[in-house]
VOPAGU-2260 file (C-alpha; in pm, 1 decimal, decimal comma):
REM VOPAGU-2260
SITE   aa  ch    i         X         Y         Z
SITE  MET   A    0    5112,4    6390,9    9114,6
SITE  SER   A    1    4902,2    6167,9    8891,6
SITE  LEU   A    2    4666,4    5917,1    9050,1
SITE  TYR   A    3    4756,8    5664,8    8779,3
SITE  SER   A    4    5041,1    5424,0    8840,4
SITE  SER   A    5    5224,9    5285,0    8542,3
SITE  ASP   A    6    5016,3    4966,4    8561,9
SITE  GLU   A    7    4693,7    5166,8    8579,3
SITE  SER   A    8    4800,3    5378,8    8282,9
SITE  GLU   A    9    4861,3    5060,2    8087,7
SITE  SER   A   10    4523,2    4919,2    8186,1
SITE  LEU   A   11    4351,6    5241,4    8077,2
SITE  SER   A   12    4443,0    5168,9    7720,4
SITE  GLY   A   13    4221,7    4859,8    7751,2
SITE  ALA   A   14    4131,6    4631,8    7470,4
SITE  PHE   A   15    4056,9    4923,3    7244,7
SITE  GLY   A   16    4417,2    5035,2    7281,8
SITE  GLU   A   17    4522,1    4706,6    7119,2
SITE  SER   A   18    4266,3    4726,8    6842,9
SITE  LYS   A   19    4394,6    4744,9    6487,8
SITE  HIS   A   20    4089,4    4946,8    6385,1
SITE  LYS   A   21    4189,9    5287,4    6512,6
SITE  LEU   A   22    4023,0    5618,3    6431,9
SITE  LYS   A   23    4238,7    5847,5    6220,6
SITE  PHE   A   24    4256,3    6226,4    6256,4
SITE  LEU   A   25    3994,7    6290,4    5986,7
SITE  ASP   A   26    3761,8    6038,3    6152,0
SITE  LEU   A   27    3787,4    6233,8    6477,4
SITE  VAL   A   28    3727,1    6569,9    6308,5
SITE  LEU   A   29    3417,7    6437,5    6131,5
SITE  LEU   A   30    3307,9    6282,3    6460,3
SITE  VAL   A   31    3319,6    6625,4    6626,7
SITE  VAL   A   32    3139,4    6796,8    6339,1
SITE  GLY   A   33    2882,8    6517,5    6314,0
SITE  GLY   A   34    2810,8    6529,8    6685,9
SITE  VAL   A   35    2768,3    6907,2    6702,2
SITE  VAL   A   36    2580,0    6968,8    6377,7
SITE  GLY   A   37    2250,8    6803,2    6463,7
SITE  GLY   A   38    1912,9    6967,3    6428,5
SITE  GLY   A   39    1993,4    7302,2    6590,1
SITE  ALA   A   40    2194,2    7431,7    6293,5
SITE  PHE   A   41    1883,3    7424,0    6076,4
SITE  SER   A   42    1699,6    7659,7    6312,8
SITE  LEU   A   43    1975,1    7920,3    6352,0
SITE  PRO   A   44    1836,7    8187,5    6113,2
SITE  GLN   A   45    1503,9    8216,9    6296,0
SITE  ASN   A   46    1649,3    8164,8    6645,3
SITE  CYS   A   47    1904,3    8443,9    6593,3
SITE  SER   A   48    1678,3    8688,0    6406,2
SITE  ALA   A   49    1400,4    8661,1    6663,0
SITE  GLU   A   50    1636,9    8775,5    6938,8
SITE  ALA   A   51    1867,0    9035,9    6782,5
SITE  GLY   A   52    1980,9    9246,8    6490,0
SITE  PRO   A   53    2287,0    9173,2    6272,8
SITE  ALA   A   54    2533,5    9363,9    6495,9
SITE  ALA   A   55    2425,1    9180,0    6811,3
SITE  ILE   A   56    2435,5    8848,2    6624,6
SITE  LEU   A   57    2796,9    8913,6    6524,7
SITE  PHE   A   58    2886,9    9016,7    6881,6
SITE  ALA   A   59    2721,2    8705,2    7025,9
SITE  TRP   A   60    2901,1    8469,9    6788,2
SITE  GLY   A   61    3231,0    8640,5    6865,4
SITE  MET   A   62    3185,5    8609,7    7242,2
SITE  SER   A   63    3050,8    8254,7    7241,8
SITE  GLY   A   64    3309,6    8153,6    6982,4
SITE  PHE   A   65    3592,3    8269,3    7209,2
SITE  GLY   A   66    3438,0    8089,7    7505,9
SITE  ILE   A   67    3399,2    7759,1    7320,5
SITE  PHE   A   68    3746,6    7805,3    7169,0
SITE  SER   A   69    3881,5    7824,4    7524,7
SITE  LEU   A   70    3701,5    7498,6    7608,4
SITE  ALA   A   71    3845,8    7337,5    7295,0
SITE  MET   A   72    4191,5    7460,9    7398,2
SITE  VAL   A   73    4145,5    7292,1    7736,3
SITE  PHE   A   74    4077,0    6957,7    7568,7
SITE  ASN   A   75    4368,2    7017,2    7331,0
SITE  THR   A   76    4604,2    7086,4    7621,4
SITE  LEU   A   77    4489,9    6787,1    7826,5
SITE  SER   A   78    4510,0    6546,4    7532,8
SITE  ARG   A   79    4874,5    6648,8    7479,7
SITE  ARG   A   80    4978,5    6660,7    7844,3
SITE  LYS   A   81    4781,9    6355,5    7958,5
SITE  PRO   A   82    4771,7    6124,0    7653,1
SITE  GLU   A   83    4767,8    5818,7    7882,5
SITE  ILE   A   84    4417,5    5913,3    8002,7
SITE  GLU   A   85    4199,4    5752,2    7738,8
SITE  CYS   A   86    3861,6    5802,7    7902,3
SITE  GLY   A   87    3853,2    6177,2    7850,9
SITE  ILE   A   88    3637,5    6378,7    8088,2
SITE  ILE   A   89    3588,8    6086,9    8328,8
SITE  GLY   A   90    3961,6    6017,6    8343,7
SITE  TYR   A   91    4041,9    6383,7    8409,5
SITE  ALA   A   92    3795,4    6386,4    8700,5
SITE  PHE   A   93    3948,9    6066,2    8840,4
SITE  ASP   A   94    4308,9    6178,5    8800,7
SITE  GLY   A   95    4245,6    6520,5    8947,6
SITE  PHE   A   96    3983,8    6470,3    9217,0
SITE  GLY   A   97    3937,3    6101,6    9291,8
SITE  GLU   A   98    3687,5    5823,0    9250,2
SITE  ASN   A   99    3372,8    5994,1    9377,9
SITE  THR   A  100    3412,2    6294,8    9147,5
SITE  ALA   A  101    3480,0    6061,4    8855,1
SITE  PHE   A  102    3166,8    5862,7    8940,1
SITE  VAL   A  103    2928,9    6159,7    8947,7
SITE  THR   A  104    3094,8    6298,2    8633,6
SITE  ALA   A  105    3044,6    5966,6    8454,8
SITE  ALA   A  106    2684,6    5939,4    8574,4
SITE  GLY   A  107    2599,8    6294,9    8467,1
SITE  TYR   A  108    2767,9    6272,4    8129,7
SITE  TRP   A  109    2618,5    5930,3    8059,6
SITE  LEU   A  110    2273,8    6070,5    8139,7
SITE  CYS   A  111    2345,8    6356,9    7898,3
SITE  SER   A  112    2433,1    6118,1    7614,1
SITE  LEU   A  113    2132,6    5890,5    7679,1
SITE  LEU   A  114    1885,6    6179,1    7687,0
SITE  GLY   A  115    2061,2    6328,9    7386,7
SITE  ASN   A  116    1990,6    6011,7    7190,6
SITE  CYS   A  117    1623,5    6031,5    7292,8
SITE  THR   A  118    1621,1    6394,3    7177,6
SITE  PHE   A  119    1759,4    6301,7    6835,7
SITE  CYS   A  120    1498,3    6025,8    6796,4
SITE  VAL   A  121    1209,4    6259,1    6881,3
SITE  LEU   A  122    1345,5    6535,9    6656,9
SITE  ALA   A  123    1410,1    6297,8    6365,6
SITE  PHE   A  124    1054,8    6165,6    6358,4
SITE  SER   A  125     910,3    6507,4    6435,6
SITE  SER   A  126    1090,7    6638,0    6126,0
SITE  LEU   A  127     969,9    6338,1    5927,8
SITE  GLY   A  128     621,1    6428,3    6045,3
SITE  TYR   A  129     629,3    6741,7    5829,2
SITE  MET   A  130     632,2    6518,1    5520,6
SITE  LEU   A  131     452,0    6214,9    5665,7
SITE  PRO   A  132     187,4    6334,9    5916,6
SITE  VAL   A  133     152,6    5983,9    6059,9
SITE  PHE   A  134     463,9    6053,4    6274,7
SITE  GLY   A  135     302,4    6360,4    6433,6
SITE  ASN   A  136     531,5    6552,5    6670,3
SITE  GLY   A  137     770,6    6261,8    6715,4
SITE  THR   A  138     623,1    6133,3    7043,3
SITE  ASN   A  139     328,2    5921,8    6922,2
SITE  LEU   A  140     314,7    5541,5    6896,7
SITE  VAL   A  141     431,6    5528,0    6534,1
SITE  SER   A  142     731,6    5747,6    6619,5
SITE  LEU   A  143     806,2    5530,5    6923,9
SITE  ILE   A  144     818,2    5222,0    6703,0
SITE  GLY   A  145    1035,9    5401,0    6447,3
SITE  SER   A  146    1274,3    5531,9    6716,0
SITE  SER   A  147    1300,1    5185,8    6872,5
SITE  VAL   A  148    1385,4    5027,5    6537,5
SITE  LEU   A  149    1651,4    5294,8    6475,7
SITE  ILE   A  150    1831,1    5265,4    6810,1
SITE  TRP   A  151    1838,5    4884,6    6793,2
SITE  LEU   A  152    1960,3    4898,0    6433,5
SITE  TYR   A  153    2247,9    5115,4    6550,3
SITE  HIS   A  154    2300,6    4884,8    6847,5
SITE  PHE   A  155    2364,1    4576,9    6632,0
SITE  LEU   A  156    2564,1    4782,5    6382,7
SITE  ILE   A  157    2799,9    4903,6    6657,3
SITE  LEU   A  158    2839,7    4546,0    6780,9
SITE  ARG   A  159    3008,9    4471,5    6446,5
SITE  GLY   A  160    3292,8    4715,2    6514,3
SITE  VAL   A  161    3367,1    5081,4    6570,9
SITE  LYS   A  162    3566,5    5145,3    6253,0
SITE  GLN   A  163    3276,9    5041,2    6031,2
SITE  VAL   A  164    3042,1    5263,8    6229,8
SITE  ALA   A  165    3287,6    5553,3    6192,8
SITE  LEU   A  166    3285,1    5508,0    5815,1
SITE  LEU   A  167    2904,7    5524,8    5810,6
SITE  GLY   A  168    2917,9    5827,0    6041,7
SITE  ASN   A  169    3164,1    5998,3    5807,3
SITE  LEU   A  170    2931,4    5933,6    5513,4
SITE  LEU   A  171    2630,5    6077,0    5698,8
SITE  THR   A  172    2834,0    6381,0    5805,1
SITE  VAL   A  173    2939,3    6450,3    5445,9
SITE  LEU   A  174    2581,4    6402,6    5324,4
SITE  LYS   A  175    2457,5    6671,7    5561,3
SITE  LEU   A  176    2749,7    6911,0    5511,4
SITE  VAL   A  177    2722,6    6920,9    5131,4
SITE  PRO   A  178    2365,6    7064,5    5124,6
SITE  LEU   A  179    2452,8    7307,1    5405,1
SITE  ALA   A  180    2759,4    7418,3    5211,2
SITE  PHE   A  181    2535,9    7462,8    4907,0
SITE  PHE   A  182    2302,0    7677,5    5118,0
SITE  VAL   A  183    2594,5    7893,4    5234,0
SITE  PHE   A  184    2717,4    7925,8    4874,8
SITE  MET   A  185    2375,8    8029,2    4741,0
SITE  ALA   A  186    2324,8    8274,6    5029,4
SITE  ALA   A  187    2669,3    8425,3    4966,8
SITE  ILE   A  188    2621,5    8484,8    4594,0
SITE  ASN   A  189    2272,4    8626,7    4653,7
SITE  PHE   A  190    2376,4    8834,9    4953,6
SITE  ASP   A  191    2229,4    9187,0    4946,9
SITE  PHE   A  192    2427,5    9427,7    5162,3
SITE  ASN   A  193    2136,3    9672,7    5173,1
SITE  ILE   A  194    1906,9    9410,3    5324,5
SITE  PHE   A  195    2177,8    9314,6    5573,6
SITE  THR   A  196    2231,0    9672,9    5695,3
SITE  GLU   A  197    1863,6    9772,3    5691,3
SITE  ASP   A  198    1840,5    9734,7    6069,6
SITE  PHE   A  199    2204,0    9655,7    6148,0
SITE  TRP   A  200    2200,1    9783,1    6507,8
SITE  GLY   A  201    1868,1    9618,1    6589,3
SITE  GLU   A  202    1682,3    9943,3    6653,1
SITE  ASN   A  203    1354,0    9772,0    6559,7
SITE  VAL   A  204    1406,4    9477,5    6795,1
SITE  SER   A  205    1146,3    9506,4    7068,3
SITE  SER   A  206     992,6    9308,0    7351,4
SITE  GLY   A  207     661,9    9396,3    7510,4
SITE  GLY   A  208     638,9    9705,0    7292,4
SITE  SER   A  209     967,9    9857,5    7409,6
SITE  HIS   A  210    1306,8    9867,4    7234,9
SITE  VAL   A  211    1565,9    9608,7    7340,4
SITE  PRO   A  212    1917,8    9761,1    7376,9
SITE  ILE   A  213    2192,1    9595,6    7175,4
SITE  ALA   A  214    2363,6    9475,3    7494,4
SITE  HIS   A  215    2047,5    9289,3    7598,8
SITE  GLN   A  216    2007,3    9151,5    7246,3
SITE  THR   A  217    2359,8    9010,9    7262,5
SITE  ALA   A  218    2307,3    8865,0    7610,5
SITE  SER   A  219    1984,5    8686,4    7516,2
SITE  LEU   A  220    2139,3    8550,9    7196,9
SITE  LEU   A  221    2440,4    8413,9    7385,9
SITE  LEU   A  222    2220,3    8134,1    7518,3
SITE  VAL   A  223    2141,5    8028,5    7161,8
SITE  THR   A  224    2497,9    8048,6    7032,2
SITE  LEU   A  225    2661,4    7878,2    7331,9
SITE  TRP   A  226    2427,7    7580,5    7336,2
SITE  ALA   A  227    2474,2    7538,7    6959,8
SITE  PHE   A  228    2822,0    7393,7    7030,4
SITE  SER   A  229    2699,5    7126,6    7270,8
SITE  GLY   A  230    2893,8    6804,8    7206,8
SITE  ILE   A  231    3215,6    6971,7    7092,1
SITE  GLU   A  232    3408,5    6738,0    7324,7
SITE  SER   A  233    3276,4    6411,6    7174,7
SITE  ALA   A  234    3613,6    6303,4    7026,2
SITE  CYS   A  235    3769,2    6331,6    7371,9
SITE  VAL   A  236    3542,0    6054,1    7502,0
SITE  LEU   A  237    3656,2    5826,1    7219,8
SITE  SER   A  238    4027,2    5904,0    7256,0
SITE  GLY   A  239    4094,5    5540,4    7346,6
SITE  LYS   A  240    4007,6    5446,3    6990,2
SITE  ALA   A  241    4227,1    5713,5    6831,3
SITE  GLU   A  242    4533,9    5617,0    6630,5
SITE  HIS   A  243    4719,3    5903,9    6800,0
SITE  PRO   A  244    4549,4    5997,6    7133,0
SITE  GLU   A  245    4758,9    6313,0    7167,5
SITE  ALA   A  246    4599,4    6444,4    6844,2
SITE  VAL   A  247    4245,8    6425,7    6981,4
SITE  GLY   A  248    4263,9    6783,9    7107,9
SITE  SER   A  249    4375,4    6907,6    6767,4
SITE  SER   A  250    4080,3    6731,7    6606,6
SITE  ILE   A  251    3847,3    6911,1    6848,9
SITE  LEU   A  252    4003,1    7245,9    6754,3
SITE  VAL   A  253    3972,0    7179,0    6380,6
SITE  GLY   A  254    3614,5    7058,6    6426,9
SITE  PHE   A  255    3532,8    7366,2    6633,7
SITE  PHE   A  256    3657,1    7610,2    6368,3
SITE  ALA   A  257    3470,0    7421,3    6095,2
SITE  VAL   A  258    3146,8    7431,7    6295,1
SITE  LEU   A  259    3196,3    7798,4    6392,2
SITE  VAL   A  260    3240,5    7903,8    6028,2
SITE  LEU   A  261    2933,0    7702,1    5929,9
SITE  PHE   A  262    2711,3    7838,1    6208,5
SITE  VAL   A  263    2813,2    8202,0    6157,7
SITE  SER   A  264    2768,6    8170,7    5781,1
SITE  ILE   A  265    2418,9    8022,9    5816,0
SITE  SER   A  266    2294,0    8282,7    6063,7
SITE  VAL   A  267    2464,1    8591,9    5914,9
SITE  LEU   A  268    2432,7    8531,0    5540,5
SITE  SER   A  269    2060,6    8463,2    5580,2
SITE  LEU   A  270    2021,1    8825,0    5692,1
SITE  GLY   A  271    2140,4    8938,0    5349,5
SITE  VAL   A  272    1884,7    8722,0    5171,4
SITE  MET   A  273    1567,0    8811,3    5361,4
SITE  PRO   A  274    1480,8    9094,7    5603,5
SITE  ARG   A  275    1534,5    9006,6    5968,2
SITE  THR   A  276    1166,1    9052,0    6052,8
SITE  GLU   A  277    1065,3    8797,4    5787,2
SITE  ILE   A  278    1325,1    8542,8    5900,2
SITE  ALA   A  279    1204,4    8582,3    6260,1
SITE  GLN   A  280     858,2    8465,7    6147,5
SITE  LEU   A  281     978,1    8150,6    5969,9
SITE  GLN   A  282     887,4    7808,2    6105,1
SITE  ASP   A  283    1161,6    7563,3    6193,5
SITE  PRO   A  284    1369,0    7446,5    6024,1
SITE  SER   A  285    1413,0    7808,1    5917,8
SITE  VAL   A  286    1702,8    7721,9    5683,1
SITE  ALA   A  287    1436,4    7557,8    5466,4
SITE  GLY   A  288    1242,5    7886,0    5448,6
SITE  VAL   A  289    1549,8    8082,9    5344,3
SITE  MET   A  290    1649,2    7815,1    5093,0
SITE  LYS   A  291    1299,1    7824,9    4944,5
SITE  ASN   A  292    1343,6    8199,4    4896,6
SITE  LEU   A  293    1673,2    8133,2    4718,6
SITE  VAL   A  294    1593,5    7844,2    4481,7
SITE  GLY   A  295    1226,2    7756,0    4518,8
SITE  ASP   A  296    1025,1    7474,2    4673,1
SITE  TRP   A  297    1278,5    7201,4    4591,1
SITE  GLY   A  298    1531,6    7375,6    4815,7
SITE  SER   A  299    1295,1    7349,4    5111,4
SITE  VAL   A  300    1249,0    6975,9    5046,0
SITE  LEU   A  301    1627,7    6929,0    5019,1
SITE  VAL   A  302    1683,0    7098,7    5355,4
SITE  SER   A  303    1409,9    6888,5    5521,5
SITE  ILE   A  304    1571,1    6566,7    5396,5
SITE  THR   A  305    1916,1    6691,0    5500,5
SITE  LEU   A  306    1781,2    6771,0    5848,0
SITE  ILE   A  307    1671,1    6410,1    5895,3
SITE  ILE   A  308    2007,9    6281,1    5770,3
SITE  SER   A  309    2183,0    6524,0    6005,8
SITE  ILE   A  310    1987,2    6407,7    6308,4
SITE  VAL   A  311    2030,6    6039,2    6224,9
SITE  GLY   A  312    2405,5    6097,3    6183,8
SITE  ALA   A  313    2431,6    6279,1    6516,4
SITE  LEU   A  314    2241,1    5993,5    6680,8
SITE  LEU   A  315    2499,9    5748,2    6549,0
SITE  THR   A  316    2785,1    5955,9    6694,5
SITE  TRP   A  317    2620,3    5982,0    7033,5
SITE  SER   A  318    2531,6    5611,8    7034,8
SITE  LEU   A  319    2906,3    5546,3    7017,3
SITE  VAL   A  320    2970,4    5794,8    7298,0
SITE  ALA   A  321    2693,4    5645,9    7514,5
SITE  ALA   A  322    2846,1    5298,5    7479,4
SITE  GLU   A  323    3199,1    5420,0    7550,2
SITE  LEU   A  324    3127,3    5620,9    7866,3
SITE  PRO   A  325    3032,0    5340,8    8110,8
SITE  TYR   A  326    3302,1    5118,3    7962,7
SITE  ARG   A  327    3574,2    5372,2    8035,7
SITE  ALA   A  328    3426,5    5447,5    8377,9
SITE  ALA   A  329    3429,1    5076,1    8461,0
SITE  GLU   A  330    3793,3    5047,5    8347,9
SITE  ILE   A  331    3904,8    5287,4    8620,9
SITE  GLY   A  332    3680,2    5122,4    8879,0
SITE  VAL   A  333    3398,3    5375,1    8921,7
SITE  MET   A  334    3131,5    5156,3    8759,7
SITE  PRO   A  335    3065,2    4778,1    8769,6
SITE  SER   A  336    3344,2    4572,3    8614,8
SITE  CYS   A  337    3099,2    4374,6    8399,6
SITE  LEU   A  338    3074,5    4682,6    8176,4
SITE  THR   A  339    3434,5    4625,0    8060,3
SITE  LEU   A  340    3347,5    4302,3    7876,3
SITE  ILE   A  341    3418,4    4322,2    7503,6
SITE  ASN   A  342    3327,9    4104,3    7206,1
SITE  GLY   A  343    3539,6    3977,8    6918,6
SITE  TYR   A  344    3514,4    4313,4    6743,1
SITE  ASP   A  345    3665,2    4498,4    7042,2
SITE  VAL   A  346    3327,1    4651,6    7126,2
SITE  PRO   A  347    3219,6    4685,6    7493,5
SITE  PHE   A  348    2898,3    4492,3    7439,8
SITE  MET   A  349    2775,4    4501,2    7801,7
SITE  SER   A  350    2815,2    4877,7    7811,7
SITE  LEU   A  351    2637,9    4905,5    7475,2
SITE  TRP   A  352    2349,6    4684,8    7590,8
SITE  ALA   A  353    2309,5    4890,5    7908,9
SITE  SER   A  354    2302,1    5216,0    7710,7
SITE  THR   A  355    2054,7    5092,7    7448,8
SITE  VAL   A  356    1817,6    4946,1    7708,5
SITE  LEU   A  357    1821,2    5274,7    7901,7
SITE  VAL   A  358    1755,1    5477,7    7585,2
SITE  GLN   A  359    1463,2    5245,9    7508,1
SITE  THR   A  360    1331,8    5300,4    7861,6
SITE  PHE   A  361    1356,8    5678,1    7824,0
SITE  LEU   A  362    1174,4    5659,5    7489,4
SITE  LEU   A  363     889,1    5475,4    7658,5
SITE  MET   A  364     880,3    5748,2    7924,8
SITE  VAL   A  365     870,0    6011,8    7649,4
SITE  PHE   A  366     572,7    5831,8    7494,1
SITE  PHE   A  367     370,8    5785,8    7812,0
SITE  LEU   A  368     457,2    6124,6    7967,8
SITE  GLU   A  369     436,4    6310,2    7634,0
SITE  ILE   A  370     770,1    6482,0    7684,3
SITE  GLY   A  371     862,2    6703,3    7388,8
SITE  TYR   A  372    1186,2    6767,4    7204,6
SITE  LEU   A  373    1259,3    7100,4    7374,2
SITE  GLN   A  374    1234,6    6960,3    7727,8
SITE  LEU   A  375    1464,9    6669,7    7639,0
SITE  ALA   A  376    1714,3    6900,0    7466,1
SITE  GLU   A  377    1728,4    7134,9    7765,3
SITE  ILE   A  378    1789,6    6853,2    8015,1
SITE  SER   A  379    2046,6    6682,1    7793,9
SITE  SER   A  380    2242,5    7002,5    7728,2
SITE  PHE   A  381    2232,5    7106,1    8093,3
SITE  ALA   A  382    2388,5    6774,8    8200,6
SITE  THR   A  383    2712,9    6865,9    8019,6
SITE  ILE   A  384    2782,6    7174,4    8232,9
SITE  GLY   A  385    2919,9    6983,5    8533,5
SITE  PRO   A  386    3169,1    6775,9    8328,2
SITE  TYR   A  387    3280,6    7091,1    8142,9
SITE  GLY   A  388    3344,5    7268,7    8472,8
SITE  ILE   A  389    3532,7    6976,9    8629,5
SITE  THR   A  390    3755,1    6941,4    8322,4
SITE  SER   A  391    3833,8    7314,4    8331,3
SITE  ILE   A  392    3921,0    7300,5    8703,0
SITE  TYR   A  393    4148,3    7003,5    8635,5
SITE  ALA   A  394    4333,5    7200,9    8367,1
SITE  ILE   A  395    4367,8    7494,1    8608,8
SITE  LYS   A  396    4507,4    7255,3    8871,4
SITE  LEU   A  397    4775,6    7129,0    8629,8
SITE  ALA   A  398    4872,7    7485,2    8538,3
SITE  LEU   A  399    4894,9    7595,7    8903,6
SITE  THR   A  400    5088,8    7292,0    9029,6
SITE  GLY   A  401    5311,6    7267,1    8722,9
SITE  GLU   A  402    5234,4    6897,1    8677,0
SITE  THR   A  403    5333,1    6783,0    8323,9
SITE  TYR   A  404    5514,6    7117,5    8276,4
SITE  GLU   A  405    5834,3    6995,5    8442,9
SITE  ASP   A  406    6149,7    6942,3    8238,5
SITE  THR   A  407    6174,8    6575,3    8144,4
SITE  MET   A  408    6560,3    6568,0    8133,0
SITE  SER   A  409    6760,4    6371,4    8390,0
SITE  ASP   A  410    6937,9    6545,9    8678,3
SITE  GLU   A  411    7277,2    6486,7    8511,7
SITE  GLU   A  412    7157,5    6646,4    8186,3
SITE  ILE   A  413    7018,4    6945,3    8373,9
SITE  VAL   A  414    7347,6    6997,9    8564,0
SITE  GLY   A  415    7542,8    6976,9    8238,7
SITE  LEU   A  416    7307,7    7220,4    8068,9
SITE  LEU   A  417    7327,3    7469,4    8357,0
SITE  SER   A  418    7706,0    7462,7    8364,4
SITE  SER   A  419    7747,1    7504,3    7989,7
SITE  THR   A  420    7459,2    7717,1    7863,9
SITE  PRO   A  421    7255,5    7865,5    8151,5
SITE  GLU   A  422    7069,2    8097,3    7913,4
SITE  ILE   A  423    6907,5    7792,1    7746,3
SITE  SER   A  424    6786,0    7668,0    8083,1
SITE  HIS   A  425    6638,9    8006,7    8163,1
SITE  SER   A  426    6467,5    8018,1    7822,8
SITE  LYS   A  427    6312,2    7675,6    7881,8
SITE  ALA   A  428    6190,6    7786,8    8222,9
SITE  ARG   A  429    6034,5    8099,5    8075,6
SITE  ALA   A  430    5869,2    7890,6    7803,5
SITE  ASN   A  431    5723,3    7653,8    8061,8
SITE  GLN   A  432    5596,4    7947,8    8265,6
SITE  HIS   A  433    5439,5    8099,7    7954,7
SITE  SER   A  434    5266,8    7770,0    7871,5
SITE  ARG   A  435    5127,3    7743,9    8224,4
SITE  TRP   A  436    4988,8    8097,7    8213,8
SITE  LYS   A  437    4839,2    8047,1    7867,1
SITE  ASP   A  438    4679,0    7713,1    7950,3
SITE  GLY   A  439    4556,7    7844,3    8285,8
SITE  PHE   A  440    4400,9    8146,3    8115,4
SITE  PHE   A  441    4201,6    7937,0    7867,4
SITE  ALA   A  442    4098,0    7698,6    8144,8
SITE  PHE   A  443    3974,2    7992,9    8354,6
SITE  ILE   A  444    3771,4    8130,2    8060,9
SITE  SER   A  445    3630,2    7781,1    8005,9
SITE  LEU   A  446    3531,6    7760,8    8373,1
SITE  MET   A  447    3360,7    8100,5    8352,8
SITE  LEU   A  448    3176,4    7972,2    8045,5
SITE  SER   A  449    3046,4    7676,6    8247,4
SITE  ILE   A  450    2928,8    7911,1    8523,3
SITE  VAL   A  451    2750,1    8136,4    8271,5
SITE  MET   A  452    2578,6    7833,6    8118,0
SITE  LEU   A  453    2481,0    7712,8    8464,9
SITE  ILE   A  454    2329,0    8045,6    8570,7
SITE  SER   A  455    2148,0    8086,7    8239,6
SITE  SER   A  456    1980,4    7749,4    8286,6
SITE  GLY   A  457    1782,7    7870,1    8587,7
SITE  TRP   A  458    1801,8    7782,7    8955,0
SITE  LEU   A  459    1532,7    7513,3    8932,1
SITE  LYS   A  460    1753,1    7301,4    8705,3
SITE  VAL   A  461    2049,1    7362,7    8934,4
SITE  VAL   A  462    1850,6    7227,5    9230,0
SITE  VAL   A  463    1733,6    6927,5    9027,1
SITE  ALA   A  464    2091,2    6856,4    8915,1
SITE  ALA   A  465    2217,4    6881,0    9274,2
SITE  GLY   A  466    1949,6    6633,0    9377,0
SITE  PHE   A  467    2047,1    6395,5    9096,5
SITE  TYR   A  468    2418,9    6399,2    9182,0
SITE  THR   A  469    2344,6    6360,7    9552,9
SITE  THR   A  470    2120,8    6063,5    9480,6
SITE  VAL   A  471    2367,4    5878,1    9257,2
SITE  LEU   A  472    2652,0    5937,9    9502,0
SITE  SER   A  473    2436,4    5813,6    9790,9
SITE  CYS   A  474    2346,5    5502,6    9591,7
SITE  LYS   A  475    2716,8    5440,4    9532,9
SITE  PHE   A  476    2797,6    5464,4    9903,8
SITE  ILE   A  477    2507,3    5236,9    9997,0
SITE  THR   A  478    2606,3    4977,7    9737,8
SITE  GLU   A  479    2968,8    4979,3    9855,5
SITE  ASN   A  480    2866,2    4937,6   10220,0
SITE  ILE   A  481    2633,2    4649,0   10137,5
SITE  SER   A  482    2895,0    4471,0    9926,5
SITE  SER   A  483    3158,8    4513,9   10197,5
């Protein structure tokens, strides 16, 4: 039984539902690709080669690919079966488990997007520091000023309308995909099978002077390959702006396959260009080192410029997500109603202001506490695990209860169908049962993926996360009691 009444379902569409500037299917696909392909893709050759041999790398991509595919299938199923829920992960938590679960989900996912934006700022200016040393490691005063200018530039750009921002995001996504596609093409035509198979089973992979078995190589590499897909759900958060909300899940699937092909090509084809041991010694971004081997110094410069474009593009995508999250949470009543205010361009300006101010605050903390890119990336990525798990449990709940799998025909039509052609009725029942088992299976795999990601993060982060969620929930209860 859905927690949304018909009036609530109508209100969930909000002002964005009435907007003429809707995101088309291609916009959503590019949004997914742009959000996932940030800076991590440019470090894949070294990150993979340092941990494992070619066979283990292929195994790890296959296993993580199936796990993320299951997560994408969950979002695809929910977008088709619950198209009226336009706030994505937050709406699924609210519909399935109530206000408190939706609140902590919104708080955790919002924190993830805010810290993610800080991560992109630090990484962008850290990368720029390779060419212009004045920016250092991305956390000095000059980088702080540059990051502040960038986030406020995006802030006022978004205030002018989402469709225009999507067009810019599409352009930035294309600009970073073309050089990466060129890298894949050059690596493919220069691929040397003898180099690739030189240590195919990773017999020379060692740690502490002892050989690392292929199973351990695969397990350690899973952490790299799983986290590479962080942000695959970004289109789901913006489903309220989609021209066809039920197609959001399909856009996530298409985006996933595009990203999977790109990531596997980058990490595997590089092993046929240079020996694994040499790639493992490259500095990040290691794609630049491989490209330099392929075409010369200009290739390294091209990759460095593309990396900055990639990060800036991902920051734009996640700035949209960060503005949308509190707005959608406020629409269903789990955050202050002032966050639902929109301007003449159908943009939730109060939600956007709150997000930008918080990102600016976090950037100041990064500057004064000297927090690096890796620490920010770890915290930001970890914050997505809870929302992933809750969404998977919600999909399992629908499959077990049969909600949305019922026949939508009237009682009279069902009686007529049973009396005339009972075999059709039985076939429809079997089809519904098959769909429930299939969707439940993918949701279970997705839940196991969340648990694996949680355990791999370490118990210290689990304790910190538990403390965070307990604190925000306590603050909610205290605020409600004071206001009442």
